[in-house]
C-alpha positions as CSV (number, residue, x, y, z in Angstrom):
1,M,16.8,-44.8,-50.1
2,S,15.0,-48.0,-51.4
3,M,11.4,-48.8,-50.7
4,P,10.6,-52.0,-49.0
5,S,8.7,-54.6,-50.9
6,P,4.9,-54.6,-50.2
7,L,5.2,-58.3,-49.2
8,S,7.8,-57.6,-46.6
9,I,5.7,-55.1,-44.7
10,P,4.0,-56.7,-41.7
11,M,0.3,-56.1,-41.7
12,S,-1.8,-56.1,-38.5
13,I,-5.5,-56.4,-38.5
14,P,-7.3,-54.5,-35.7
15,M,-9.0,-56.9,-33.3
16,S,-12.5,-55.4,-34.0
17,M,-12.1,-56.4,-37.7
18,S,-10.7,-59.9,-37.3
19,T,-13.4,-61.3,-35.1
20,P,-16.9,-59.9,-35.5
21,T,-18.6,-59.4,-32.2
22,A,-21.9,-57.7,-31.2
23,S,-19.9,-54.8,-29.8
24,A,-18.3,-54.2,-33.2
25,G,-21.7,-53.7,-34.8
26,F,-21.7,-56.9,-36.8
27,D,-24.9,-59.0,-36.9
28,W,-24.5,-62.6,-37.9
29,P,-27.2,-63.8,-40.4
30,D,-30.2,-65.6,-38.8
31,P,-29.9,-69.4,-39.7
32,T,-33.7,-69.8,-39.5
33,H,-34.1,-67.7,-42.7
34,L,-32.0,-70.2,-44.7
35,R,-35.1,-72.3,-45.6
36,D,-36.9,-69.2,-47.0
37,H,-33.8,-68.1,-48.9
38,C,-33.3,-71.5,-50.5
39,R,-37.1,-71.6,-51.4
40,Q,-36.8,-68.2,-53.0
41,C,-33.7,-69.1,-55.0
42,A,-35.4,-72.3,-56.2
43,F,-38.4,-70.3,-57.3
44,A,-36.2,-67.8,-59.0
45,L,-34.5,-70.5,-61.0
46,G,-37.7,-72.3,-61.9
47,P,-38.9,-73.4,-65.3
48,L,-39.6,-69.9,-66.5
49,H,-36.2,-68.6,-65.7
50,R,-34.8,-69.6,-69.1
51,V,-37.7,-68.0,-70.9
52,Q,-37.1,-64.8,-68.9
53,C,-33.4,-64.9,-69.8
54,A,-34.2,-65.4,-73.5
55,A,-36.7,-62.6,-73.4
56,E,-34.3,-60.2,-71.7
57,S,-31.6,-61.1,-74.2
58,L,-33.9,-60.5,-77.2
59,H,-35.1,-57.2,-75.6
60,A,-31.5,-56.1,-75.1
61,F,-30.6,-56.9,-78.7
62,L,-33.7,-55.3,-80.3
63,T,-34.2,-52.2,-78.2
64,P,-31.3,-50.2,-79.7
65,R,-32.4,-51.2,-83.1
66,F,-36.1,-50.5,-82.8
67,V,-36.3,-47.8,-85.5
68,T,-34.3,-49.9,-87.9
69,L,-36.5,-52.9,-87.2
70,L,-39.7,-50.9,-87.6
71,T,-38.5,-49.4,-90.9
72,T,-37.5,-52.8,-92.2
73,V,-40.8,-54.5,-91.3
74,T,-42.7,-51.5,-92.9
75,V,-40.7,-51.8,-96.1
76,L,-41.2,-55.5,-96.3
77,L,-44.9,-55.2,-95.7
78,L,-45.3,-52.5,-98.4
79,A,-43.3,-54.5,-100.8
80,G,-45.3,-57.6,-100.1
81,L,-48.6,-55.7,-100.6
82,S,-47.5,-54.2,-103.9
83,L,-46.6,-57.6,-105.5
84,P,-49.1,-58.7,-108.2
85,V,-51.1,-61.8,-107.2
């Protein structure tokens, strides 16, 4: 007995899923909130957005290496202080 191809099986979508109605429990978004949403997106992508992204990238890079970074800075400072002037 061979299995039918998944593409040959007819699929039916229940009516409650194909067209959203109030009786199906689906609420359409309120179009009056579009201006507020666009203003919020423009503010989020403002001039400080790139600075924030760079700071997050630097933080993500340095956080796992904190002990190594602290040790390296300490060794370099001690080596610099011990040099004769």
